[in-house]
C-alpha positions as CSV (number, residue, x, y, z in Angstrom):
1,M,63.7,111.2,127.7
2,S,63.9,108.2,126.1
3,I,63.5,104.2,127.0
4,T,65.7,101.6,128.2
5,L,66.2,97.9,128.0
6,K,64.4,97.5,131.2
7,Q,61.6,99.1,130.2
8,I,61.5,97.0,126.8
9,K,62.2,93.9,129.2
10,G,59.3,95.1,131.2
11,A,57.0,95.7,128.3
12,Y,57.8,92.1,127.6
13,R,56.7,90.7,131.1
14,I,53.6,92.9,130.3
15,I,52.9,91.6,126.5
16,Q,54.2,88.3,126.2
17,R,51.2,85.8,126.8
18,K,49.3,88.5,124.5
19,I,52.0,88.0,121.8
20,R,53.1,85.0,119.4
21,R,57.1,84.6,119.8
22,T,57.6,84.2,116.0
23,E,60.2,82.1,114.6
24,L,64.1,83.3,113.5
25,S,65.5,80.4,111.3
26,Y,68.0,80.5,108.8
27,S,67.6,80.5,105.2
28,Y,69.3,77.6,103.2
29,E,68.2,78.5,99.8
30,L,68.3,82.3,100.2
31,S,71.7,82.4,101.8
32,K,73.4,80.4,98.8
33,R,71.5,82.1,96.3
34,L,73.0,85.8,97.9
35,G,76.5,84.7,99.4
36,C,75.4,85.7,102.8
37,K,74.2,83.7,106.0
38,I,70.6,84.9,106.1
39,F,68.0,84.5,108.9
40,I,64.5,85.4,109.1
41,K,62.3,86.8,112.1
42,Y,58.5,85.9,110.9
43,E,56.9,88.4,112.2
44,N,54.5,88.2,109.8
45,R,52.7,84.6,111.4
46,Q,52.0,87.3,114.3
47,F,48.5,87.7,115.0
48,T,46.8,90.2,112.5
49,G,49.9,89.7,110.7
50,S,52.0,92.4,112.1
51,F,54.6,93.8,114.7
52,K,52.2,95.9,115.3
53,I,50.3,94.5,118.1
54,R,53.2,94.6,120.0
55,G,53.6,98.3,120.6
56,A,49.4,98.5,120.4
57,Y,49.3,96.0,123.8
58,N,52.2,97.8,125.6
59,K,50.5,101.0,125.1
60,I,46.7,100.2,126.5
61,L,47.6,97.5,128.8
62,A,49.7,100.4,130.5
63,L,46.4,102.9,130.4
64,S,44.2,103.5,134.1
65,K,41.4,101.7,134.7
66,E,39.7,105.3,133.9
67,K,41.3,105.4,130.8
68,K,41.0,101.9,129.4
69,T,36.8,102.7,130.1
70,R,36.9,106.1,128.5
71,G,38.5,104.0,125.5
72,V,41.4,105.0,122.5
73,I,41.4,106.6,119.4
74,S,44.6,106.1,116.7
75,L,45.3,107.1,112.9
76,S,46.1,104.4,110.9
77,A,45.4,103.1,107.0
78,G,46.4,99.4,107.5
79,N,48.6,97.6,109.9
80,H,48.2,99.6,113.4
81,A,44.6,100.1,112.8
82,Q,44.2,96.2,113.0
83,G,46.6,95.9,115.7
84,V,44.9,98.5,117.7
85,A,41.4,97.1,117.2
86,F,42.6,93.6,117.8
87,C,44.0,94.2,121.4
88,S,41.5,96.7,122.3
89,S,38.6,94.0,121.6
90,E,41.0,91.4,123.8
91,I,41.5,93.6,126.8
92,G,37.8,94.9,126.4
93,V,38.5,98.3,125.6
94,N,36.3,100.6,122.7
95,S,38.8,101.6,120.2
96,T,38.5,104.5,117.1
97,I,40.3,104.1,114.5
98,V,40.3,106.8,111.8
99,M,41.0,106.3,108.4
100,P,41.7,108.4,105.2
101,N,39.2,107.6,102.5
102,T,42.2,106.5,100.2
103,T,41.9,103.1,102.6
104,P,42.0,100.1,101.0
105,F,37.9,98.3,101.2
106,T,40.1,95.3,102.7
107,K,41.8,97.1,105.4
108,I,38.8,99.2,106.5
109,Q,37.1,95.8,106.6
110,R,39.6,93.9,108.4
111,T,39.8,96.6,111.0
112,K,36.2,96.5,111.6
113,S,36.2,92.4,111.8
114,F,38.9,92.9,114.6
115,G,36.4,95.2,116.4
116,G,37.4,98.8,115.9
117,N,35.0,101.7,115.1
118,V,36.1,103.1,112.0
119,V,35.9,106.5,111.3
120,I,37.0,107.7,107.4
121,K,37.9,111.4,107.7
122,G,40.4,113.2,105.2
123,N,42.1,112.6,101.7
124,D,45.1,111.3,103.4
125,L,47.0,110.8,106.9
126,E,48.0,114.0,107.4
127,D,44.3,115.5,107.3
128,A,42.9,112.5,109.6
129,D,45.3,113.1,112.0
130,K,43.8,116.5,112.7
131,S,40.6,114.8,113.2
132,V,41.9,112.5,115.8
133,V,42.9,115.1,117.6
134,I,39.6,117.0,117.5
135,L,37.7,113.2,118.1
136,A,40.2,112.4,121.0
137,E,39.4,116.0,122.9
138,K,36.2,115.9,122.2
139,N,35.6,112.3,123.1
140,N,38.3,112.1,126.4
141,L,39.9,109.5,124.2
142,T,43.7,108.3,124.9
143,N,45.4,108.5,121.2
144,V,47.5,105.6,120.5
145,H,50.1,106.6,118.4
146,P,51.6,104.5,115.4
147,F,55.2,105.4,116.5
148,D,55.8,108.6,118.6
149,D,55.2,107.4,121.6
150,W,57.5,105.9,124.2
151,E,55.7,103.1,125.1
152,V,54.7,102.0,121.9
153,I,58.2,102.0,121.1
154,A,58.9,100.0,124.2
155,G,56.4,96.9,122.8
156,Q,57.9,97.0,119.5
157,G,61.1,96.5,120.9
158,T,60.2,93.4,122.4
159,L,60.8,92.2,118.5
160,G,64.4,93.1,118.8
161,L,64.6,91.3,122.4
162,E,63.3,88.1,120.9
163,I,66.2,88.6,118.2
164,A,68.7,88.9,120.6
165,E,67.6,86.2,122.6
166,D,67.4,83.8,119.9
167,I,70.7,84.0,117.8
168,D,74.2,85.4,119.4
169,D,76.4,86.6,116.5
170,L,74.4,88.4,114.0
171,D,76.7,90.7,111.6
172,Y,73.5,93.0,110.7
173,L,70.3,93.5,111.6
174,F,68.1,95.0,108.6
175,V,64.8,96.6,110.3
176,P,61.9,98.2,107.7
177,V,61.6,102.1,108.9
178,G,58.4,104.0,108.2
179,G,57.9,106.4,111.1
180,G,60.7,104.7,112.9
181,G,58.9,102.8,116.0
182,L,59.7,99.4,115.1
183,I,63.8,100.3,114.3
184,S,64.2,102.8,117.7
185,G,63.0,99.6,119.9
186,C,64.7,97.4,118.0
187,S,68.1,99.2,118.0
188,I,67.8,99.8,121.7
189,A,67.7,96.3,122.5
190,M,70.4,95.0,120.2
191,N,72.7,97.7,121.2
192,E,72.0,96.8,125.0
193,L,72.4,93.1,124.6
194,K,74.3,92.4,121.2
195,P,76.2,95.9,120.4
196,Q,78.3,93.9,117.7
197,T,75.5,93.4,115.1
198,K,75.2,96.4,113.4
199,V,71.0,97.8,112.8
200,I,70.7,98.9,109.2
201,G,67.6,100.9,108.0
202,I,65.7,100.0,105.2
203,Q,63.2,102.5,103.3
204,T,61.9,102.9,100.1
205,K,63.3,105.2,97.2
206,K,59.8,106.7,97.5
207,F,59.7,107.6,101.3
208,P,63.8,108.4,102.1
209,S,62.8,110.3,105.0
210,I,65.2,109.4,107.6
211,H,67.9,108.2,104.3
212,N,67.8,112.2,104.0
213,T,68.8,113.0,107.6
214,R,71.6,110.7,107.4
215,H,73.1,111.0,104.2
216,Q,72.2,115.0,103.5
217,T,70.0,114.9,100.8
218,K,66.5,116.0,99.6
219,L,65.1,113.3,98.1
220,K,61.4,114.3,97.7
221,C,59.3,111.5,100.0
222,S,55.8,110.6,97.9
223,G,54.2,108.8,95.5
224,T,53.0,105.5,95.0
225,T,54.7,102.3,96.6
226,I,54.2,98.5,97.2
227,A,55.8,99.0,100.6
228,D,52.7,101.1,101.8
229,G,53.4,100.4,105.2
230,I,56.3,102.4,105.6
231,A,55.2,105.3,103.3
232,V,55.8,108.0,105.6
233,E,56.6,111.4,105.0
234,K,58.0,112.1,108.5
235,I,60.1,110.0,110.9
236,G,58.8,110.2,114.6
237,R,60.9,113.1,116.9
238,K,60.9,110.4,119.4
239,P,62.5,107.6,117.1
240,R,64.5,110.4,115.4
241,E,66.6,110.7,119.1
242,V,66.8,106.8,119.2
243,I,68.0,106.3,115.2
244,D,70.6,109.2,115.8
245,K,72.1,107.4,118.6
246,Y,72.2,103.6,117.4
247,V,71.5,103.0,113.8
248,E,74.3,102.3,112.0
249,D,72.9,103.5,108.4
250,V,69.9,103.6,106.3
251,I,69.3,102.1,102.8
252,T,66.7,102.5,100.5
253,V,65.9,100.1,97.8
254,G,63.4,100.5,94.2
255,E,60.1,99.2,93.3
256,E,61.3,96.2,91.3
257,S,63.7,94.9,94.3
258,I,60.8,95.0,96.7
259,E,58.7,93.1,93.9
260,Q,61.0,90.6,93.1
261,A,61.6,90.2,97.0
262,I,57.8,89.2,97.4
263,A,57.8,86.7,94.7
264,I,61.4,85.2,96.3
265,L,60.1,84.5,99.5
266,V,57.1,83.0,98.3
267,S,58.7,80.3,96.1
268,T,61.6,79.8,98.6
269,E,60.3,80.2,101.8
270,K,56.2,79.6,101.1
271,V,55.6,82.6,102.7
272,V,53.6,85.8,102.3
273,T,54.9,89.0,102.6
274,E,53.8,92.7,102.4
275,G,56.1,95.0,100.6
276,A,57.1,96.5,103.9
277,G,58.1,93.2,105.3
278,A,60.1,92.0,102.3
279,I,62.2,95.5,101.9
280,G,65.2,93.7,103.9
281,L,65.6,91.1,101.7
282,A,65.1,93.9,98.6
283,A,68.2,95.5,100.5
284,L,70.4,92.3,100.3
285,L,69.7,92.0,96.4
286,E,70.5,95.3,95.7
287,N,73.9,95.2,97.9
288,I,75.1,92.1,97.6
289,Q,78.7,92.7,97.6
290,R,78.6,95.1,100.6
291,F,77.2,92.2,102.6
292,A,78.9,89.0,101.0
293,N,79.9,86.4,103.5
294,K,77.8,88.4,106.6
295,K,75.7,87.2,108.6
296,V,72.4,89.1,108.3
297,G,69.2,89.1,109.8
298,I,65.6,90.1,108.0
299,I,62.6,91.1,109.4
300,L,59.6,90.1,107.8
301,C,57.7,92.8,109.7
302,G,54.1,92.1,108.1
303,G,52.2,90.1,105.6
304,N,49.0,91.9,105.0
305,I,49.4,92.3,101.5
306,D,45.9,92.8,98.9
307,A,45.4,89.5,97.3
308,K,45.6,91.3,93.9
309,V,48.2,92.7,94.6
310,L,50.0,89.6,95.2
311,S,48.6,88.3,92.1
312,S,50.2,91.1,90.0
313,V,53.3,90.9,91.6
314,L,54.2,87.3,91.1
315,M,52.8,87.2,87.3
316,R,55.5,89.7,87.2
317,H,58.0,88.5,88.5
318,L,57.6,85.3,86.1
319,V,57.7,87.6,83.3
320,R,60.8,89.1,84.5
321,T,62.3,85.4,84.9
322,G,61.4,84.1,81.4
323,Q,59.0,81.6,82.9
324,I,56.1,83.6,81.6
325,S,56.5,85.3,77.9
326,T,54.2,86.6,74.7
327,I,56.3,86.9,71.5
328,T,55.1,88.0,68.1
329,I,55.2,86.2,64.8
330,K,54.7,87.3,61.5
331,I,54.0,83.7,59.4
332,P,52.5,83.5,55.7
333,D,48.8,82.7,55.8
334,K,48.9,79.3,54.8
335,P,47.8,76.3,56.3
336,G,49.6,74.4,58.4
337,R,51.7,77.2,59.6
338,L,50.5,77.5,63.2
339,N,51.0,73.9,63.6
340,S,54.5,74.5,62.8
341,I,54.7,77.0,65.6
342,S,52.9,74.9,67.7
343,S,54.9,71.5,67.1
344,I,58.1,73.8,68.1
345,C,56.8,74.6,71.5
346,S,55.7,71.3,72.0
347,Q,59.0,70.1,70.9
348,F,61.0,72.1,73.7
349,G,58.3,71.5,76.2
350,A,57.0,74.6,76.5
351,N,53.0,75.5,77.0
352,I,51.2,77.5,75.5
353,L,48.4,79.6,77.1
354,E,47.2,81.6,75.1
355,V,46.9,82.4,70.9
356,N,45.8,85.4,69.5
357,H,45.8,85.1,65.4
358,S,45.1,88.3,63.7
359,R,45.0,88.6,59.9
360,F,43.7,91.7,59.5
361,T,46.5,94.0,61.1
362,M,47.3,96.9,58.7
363,D,51.1,97.0,58.9
364,L,50.9,93.1,57.4
365,P,50.9,92.2,53.8
366,T,47.5,90.8,52.9
367,S,49.3,87.1,52.7
368,F,51.1,87.2,56.1
369,A,48.8,86.8,59.5
370,K,50.5,87.8,63.0
371,L,50.4,85.6,65.8
372,D,50.3,87.1,69.9
373,I,51.5,83.7,71.7
374,M,52.0,83.6,75.4
375,L,54.3,81.2,76.6
376,E,55.2,79.4,79.9
377,T,59.2,78.6,79.8
378,Q,61.4,77.3,82.2
379,N,63.2,80.2,82.4
380,Q,64.8,82.7,79.6
381,D,67.5,80.3,78.4
382,H,64.1,77.8,77.4
383,L,62.8,80.5,76.0
384,D,65.8,81.6,73.4
385,K,66.5,78.2,72.6
386,I,62.4,78.1,71.6
387,L,62.7,81.8,69.6
388,E,66.0,80.6,67.9
389,K,64.1,77.6,66.5
390,I,61.4,79.7,65.2
391,R,64.1,82.0,63.5
392,D,65.5,79.1,61.6
393,L,62.4,78.3,59.8
394,G,62.4,81.7,58.5
395,F,59.7,83.2,60.8
396,P,60.2,86.4,61.8
397,V,59.6,86.9,65.8
398,T,60.1,89.6,68.5
399,F,60.1,89.6,71.8
400,E,60.8,92.4,74.3
401,K,63.3,90.7,76.8
402,R,63.4,91.9,80.7
403,H,65.8,92.1,82.9
404,N,65.8,91.3,86.8
């Protein structure tokens, strides 16, 4: 069994009053920067900050009155948990969400705030899934699977339906891939409505499950990734059927590109997205020549990123682009030398954020001191001019140059 466009349209009629029809818009700045025409679907602005409520609503609303009364259960460590909890509360259905003990506290609290009864079980998703089976049978609950369920897939396909209705001539649609629910639903909709648009799956290199199948590789699925929303070791059986039939290709991207994409979206589009949401832009960053002059749609599938992670990503981006850097200078330990350095920074319009002045470093002669200065500059070229001026004065200066 699979689903058809008719079922996706039926799902949309059921859930459209419950969800937000998110914006699809052209990004002038990103398009100019990457040499293609980029259209962004802002699904991170959905209720709960993710597309997951589409599938959750379609599944739960389709339940019989008896099953709604008994309640639902689901496994998730993130967006699906929040989606099921939110939708259940809105409909008046009790929800139990099983989460592994590695789930970040913020996601646990957010799921609880949407009305979910959170149960912490197991060290990972596989362990937690076993508890879902036991609790579902014991309490006669309906399992709302994150991706391996046709009604959930039909709900996720409504996102593709909206894209197809909003734009006519995309060359490619990039879709993040974890368990495969979103890409399978979207690819069915696009194949029927816009067959000229090629659907491309995007995965992180840390979890290349469907990429392995498509390209006959045996890359390991493990590790820590900033795209934790799609850190799924095994694609769903039902999504796999659809992906094999309708998806053109699968691309994997590295962690640094995903970080860069998150930061670029903040600076250019003024929008916050999680790692999985930024992965489409990351794929463009790594494949500029392949998609040059093409019309590409990317889906910001979620915006639920931890504040500490976002802060770290933005700071690391400033370092990579030369806007914040730490330089080390060896200077004679004499009056006025520190003032000479600060005067150079002032002359070039750089902002000194922090200074560490040490006279007791063992690898220096006793008549020298070491300065570690954190600088804010416009870009790498601006920083290079400052370093050149400091060296012209005869002060040895070191700096670890980072590349994008």
